[in-house]
N, C-alpha and C positions, 0 to 999 in steps of 0.2 A: 650566469646562474639564474634560473627561472624560479622566482619565488612564488609560492601559492598564497596569494593575498587573502583569499577567503579563509584558508586554514589559519594563517597568522592573525588575521583580524578577529576571528572567533577566539583564538587563544588570548589576544589582548583584552577582549570583552570579559572573558572568564577571569582573567587576572585582575581587572579593574573591579569586578564584582566581589571577588574573594578578598583582595588586599585593601580596597578602599571603602567599598560600600558596606561589606559585612562588619567590619570593626565599628562603623558609625551607627549601626542599628542599636536601638534600645534593648538592652539585655532583658528587659521585662516584656518583650514583645516576641513570644515564640512563634507566632504565626508569620510574622515578617521574616524571621530567620528561616523558618520551614520553606516559605515561598521563595526566598532568595536561593536556597539550596536546590530546590526543584528547577529553577531557571538555570542555575549553573550546570546542573546535571544534564539538562536538556541541551543546552548549548554545546556541552562536551560531547553528547551523543551525536548531534549534527556534525560537529567538527570531525568526529571519528568515522562518519559515514558519507562525507561528501563525495568520495571517490566511487561510492557504490550507488549514487542516486540514479544514474542512467540504467544500470542493471536492474535495480528495483522497479523503475517505472516500466521497463520492457517486460519483466515478469508480470507485473500487475496488468498491464495491457493484454499480454498473452492469456492470462487467466480469465479475464472477462470475455475476451474473444472466444476462447475455447468454450466457455459456458454458453455464450450466444449461439455458437455453431452447433453445439450439442442440442440445444433446444430446437434449432431449425426454424422453419416457417411458422409464424404466428399470425393471427389476424391483425391487420394494421390498426384496427380500432383498440386492440388490447395494449399495444405498444407502438404508437405512431412514430417514435424516433429510433426504434431498434434497427431497422434495415439500413438506415443512413449511418448510424453509429457503427454497424458491422463494416460497411464499406470504408468508412473513414479509418476505423481501427486496422483493417487489413492493409490499406494503403500506407498508413503511418508505420506499421510494423515492418513493411517491406522496404521502407526507406532507411538505408543504413546511416544516412546523415541526419535522421530525426533526432532532435535534442530532447532534453528532459521535459521541457514544457509541452511540446507536441504529443509526446508519449503520455504524459500525465493528462493532458486534455482529452485525448482519444480514449484512454482508460476510464476517465471520469465520465465521459459521455456514454460509454458502454454500461458502466455501473448504474448511471442514472436511468438509462433505458430499461436495463433489467429490473431495477427497482419499480419502475413504472409498470412493467409487465406483472411482477409479483403482486403489486397493489391491485391491478385490474383483475387478476385471477382470484382475489379475495372476495370479489363481488358475488352476491347470491346466484346470479344468472351465468356465472363463468362456466366455461367447459370443464367438467370434473376430470376428464382424461388429460387434458392439457395441463390443468392445475397439478395433478399428481406427477406428471412427467417433469414439469418445471421444478417442483419441490424436491423431487428426487436428485435432479441435476444440481440444484443449488446446494443441497445438503452434502452430496458427494464431492462437490468442488470446493467446499469451504475449507476443508483440511489444508489444502495447499496454501491458501492465503493466511490462514491462521499460523501456520509454521513460519511463513515469511515474516509475519508481524511479531511473533514471539522472538525470532532471532534478531530482528531489527531492533527491538526495544529492550532486549536482554540487559544491556548495561544500566538501565534504570533501576534494576533490582526488584521488580514487581512480579516476576514469574514465580509461580509456586514451586516449579520443578526446573530450576535453571540447569541442573546437570543433564536433563533430557533434551536440551536445546543444542543443536549443532551450530558451529560458527556460521555467522551470517553469510559469509562468502560462499561456503558450501551449500547452504540452503538456497541461495539465489542461483547458483550454478545448477544444482540438481533440479530445482523447479523449472528453470528456463530450458534446460535440455529436454526434460520430460514433456513440457508443454509444447516445445517446438516439434517434437516427435509425435505429438498427438496423443500422448498417454498421460495419465495422472501421475504426478511425482509421488515418490514414496519408497 
């Protein structure tokens, strides 16, 4: 039998916090109790999502790569790291053996390069046509990542319309398939 030590370890940490730490907290310290509950809830969220981390990172990388590709060529001075991040993102996405960390790193590099571009386009001397194109792409693309994040964090109970959020597995599958096909999910 192959035990999932991460899943079991997180369960043990949750149990220790709820069964040992929580009862020892001062009853007159509501902030400590609230913070402990937030930590327990977050650990439980991570525990419930460990099997989906790879899918989430691939969707996130596809998302940022699709944005960068939709933007297309930009002056190197506006985003010096964007071209390299696109190459790395494509290579990482094409590698079926790429693990969570390389996917996360490639997606993070693309997100940083895109942020760099958006900041550069905020300068008074920035090309207004390029600024308008980038703004439209960023706004249009944001729905996808917002839906992924809403589904991902739904168990924490902060979403104002939880009934409107599809199961995280469905959201990741739909977003991944749509982005892989070159279209916006939805």
